[in-house]
C-alpha positions, 0 to 999 in steps of 0.5 A: 438910559443904556450904557455905552460900550466899546464894541469890536466888529470882526469882518470875516464873511460879509464885509458889507454887513459888517460895515453896516452894522458897525456904523449902525452901532454908533447910533446909540453912542457906542465906540466901534472898532472894525477889523477885517480879518480874512481877505481884501475888501472887494470894491463892490457897489455895496461896499463903497456905499457902506464905506461912506457910512463908515466915513460919516460915523468916523469909523477907521477900518483896520485889517489883519491882512495886506489891503491897499485901502485899509491900515494893516495891524499886527497880531499884538495890536489885534489883541489890544482891541480885542482886550478893550472890547466890551463886546465882540461881534463876528460877521 
């Protein structure tokens, strides 16, 4: 039996892929936090479909920048998420 982990996914280059990977990691029982780091998330067809997966897996995405659809966190909060993570994935 594998150990479940706390995983932080940083969405930087490919937001859709970061959402998909985040949702997929929950299949193994991992706790996943998703933080968008570089820009507002586009409302594309792909991103909307991946956002539905986040809802199904109960992942509440966060953002380091102002995004009208995602809660923003400050640098100190980001540090807390980073420090509690067993693994960090940057996509």
